N, C-alpha and C positions, 0 to 999 in steps of 0.2 A: 809469215815467219819461216826462215830456212829450216829444213828438216832437222839438221844437227842441233840447232838451237832448241827446237822442241824437245829433242831427246835429253839435252842437258837440263832443261827445265824440269822434266819429269824425274830425272835422276836426283836432282837437287831436292825436289819435293819428297821423294821416297826416303832419302837420307834423313831429312828433317823429321819425317813421320816416324821412322824407326827409332831415331834418337829420342824424340818426345815420348814415344810409347815406353821405351825402356826406362827413361827417367821417371815417368809417372809410376811405373811398376815398383821402382826402388823407393820412391818417396812415400808411397802408400803402403809399403810393406808386402806387396805381392811377391817381391823378391827380397828375402830377408837379409839383414846385415850378416856378413860372414858366409853367405850361401854361394855355392859355385854356380857360375853362369855357363851352362852347357850350350855351346853354339848350335848344335843340331836341333836340340829341343826348342831353343828360342826362335830359330829360323822357322821351324814348323809352326810354332805358336803364333808368330807374327806373319806367317805366310810370305816370307821373303827369302832371297838367296843369302849366302853367308857373306857376300861382299859388303852390302850396305850394313849388315849386322856388325861386322868387324869394324867398319868405319865409325859406327855409333859407339861401340865399346871403347875404341881408342879415344873418342871425344869425351866419353864419360870418365875415362881414366884421367884425362887432363883436368876435368872438373873436380876430381877427387872423390867421385861417387863409386868408382870401380877401381880395383887393384889387380894388376897383371902379375901373377907369380910364375916365373920361368918354369917350364916343363909341367906346370899344373893348370894353367889357364887363368881365366878371369874370375874374380870374386867380388861380391858387393862389399864395399869398404865397411869395416866395423870400427866405430869410434868408441873409445873408452869413456868412462864417466867424467874423468878429469878434462878431457878434450871438450866434451859437451858443455861442462860448466864454464870453462874458459871462453868458449865461443859465445855463450849467452851473456857472459859478463861484458864482453866486447860489444855485443849487439845492443845491450841495454844502453850503453853510452852513445853508440852511433844512432840508434833509433831516436833517443831523446834529442840529440843535436839536430837530426834531420827534421823532426817534428817542429822544433823551435824555428829553424830557418824557413820551413815550409809555411808556417803561420805568418812569417814576416814578408813572404814573397808571393803567396798564392794569388792566382787570378781567377776571373769569373768562370772560365771554362773548366778549370781543374776543380773548383768548388762544386760545380754542377756534376762532374764525373764522380767525385768521391761520394757525394750525397746519393747519387743514383745507385752506386754499388751497395751502400748501406741499405737503401730501400729494397734492392733486389734480394739481399740476404734475408731481410725481415720477411719478405714475401715467401721465399723458399722455406723458411722455418715453419710456416703455417701448414705445410703439406704433411699429411699423415703417412706413416710407413714409407719414408723417403728411401728411394733406391740408392745403392752405393755410389752410382755415377753423380747423383745429386749432391751427396756429401763431399765427394771429391771436388765438384765444381764450387761449392761454398768455401772449401779450404783455399782453392785457387783464388777466389775473389778476395778472401782475407789477405792473402799475400799480395794481391794486386793493389790493395789499399796501401800497404807498406811500400810497394815499388813506386807508386805514384808520389807518395810523400817524399821518398828519397830523390826522385827526379825533380820535383818541385823545389827541393832544397837548393838546387842550382850548383851543387858540388858534385862533379862527375866522379871524382875519386871516392867520395863517400857513397855514392850510388853503386859503384862497382863493388866495393867492399861488402855492402849490405846484400847485394844480389848474390854474391858467392856464398855468404852465410845462409841466406834463405834456401838456396839450392842444396847445399850440403846437409842441412839439418832439418829439412822439411819433414822427413820421416818421423822425427821425434815430436813435432807439432801434431802430426797426424795421430800419433799414439795418444797425445793429450786429449785431442778432440774426440776421438772415437772411443777409446777405452776408459777415459775419465769423464766422458760426456760433458765437456766444457764448452759446447756450442753456444749456449745462451750467454755464458760469461764473456766469451770472445766477441760475440756479436755486440753486446752492450759496450764493451771496452772500445771496440773499433768505432762505434757510433759516437762515443764521447770524445775520442781523439779527433775524429773528423770534424765535429762541431767546434772544438777548441781551435783547430787550425783555420777553419772557414770563418770563424769570428775574429781571427787575428790575435787570439790570446796565446802568445808564444810561450810564456812561462807555464801556463796550465797544460798546453799541448805537450811540452817536453816532459813534464812530470807524469802525465797520464801515459805517455809512451814508455817511459822507464818502468813504471809500475806494471804495465801490461807485460813487458818482456820478463821482468823479474818474477812475476807470479807464474808465468809459463815455465820458466826455468825451474822453479821450485816444484811445480807439479810433476814435471817430467823426471826430475832427479828422484823424488820420492817414489814414483812409480817404478823406476828402474832399480832402485835400492830394494824395494819390496819384492820385485821379481827375482833379483839375485838371491835374496834371503830365502825365498821359497824354493828356488832351484837347489840351493845348498842343502836345505832341509830334506828335499826329496833324495838327493845324492847320499846323504848320511843314512836315511831310512832304508835305502835299497840294499 
């Protein structure tokens, strides 16, 4: 391999690594919505120079996960409650349609992959005192189920729309799983959706997918409303 091609490959890998790391930190709440992203601190934390960091921030801005405020810098995008509700309403329709189409089109290899992910999540659930990395991985696997279903639907536009919603609002799903302890519920619902799709029951798959998203939406909204009420109480009491 020519020397310059090797350097290009390493730079590309570094850019992806920094981007993926920042994205995960935002989606799991390590970087909070509305929080300022200080480049020097993040560069030191990730042990990289500011060049790949800025490239990652620019990319995250295009994704809608980061906001660049002139003369103030980058901030983690903060979504209001109405935006969250609207996004999940759309996702409910799209997920249901994707599940229906996937049940009608799925092949043997994708059935095998989906069932393997379900088994992997069930195995992970049996571990006591699970580390945070393990919980992050299970959330990733849950979204991987949804991404596979979207791909199997055969509609690239549908897949792209769902992927954008997954990326932007994954932080709120993390809130639901971690703070409301909905791991068991999510695991059972994913397993039921997968089995409906693999058995070719399109109507049931669509209904289960819609219920899954609707319940998640309601859980997150209730949590955020309670948090807002508590913060308002503290502000009045101080």
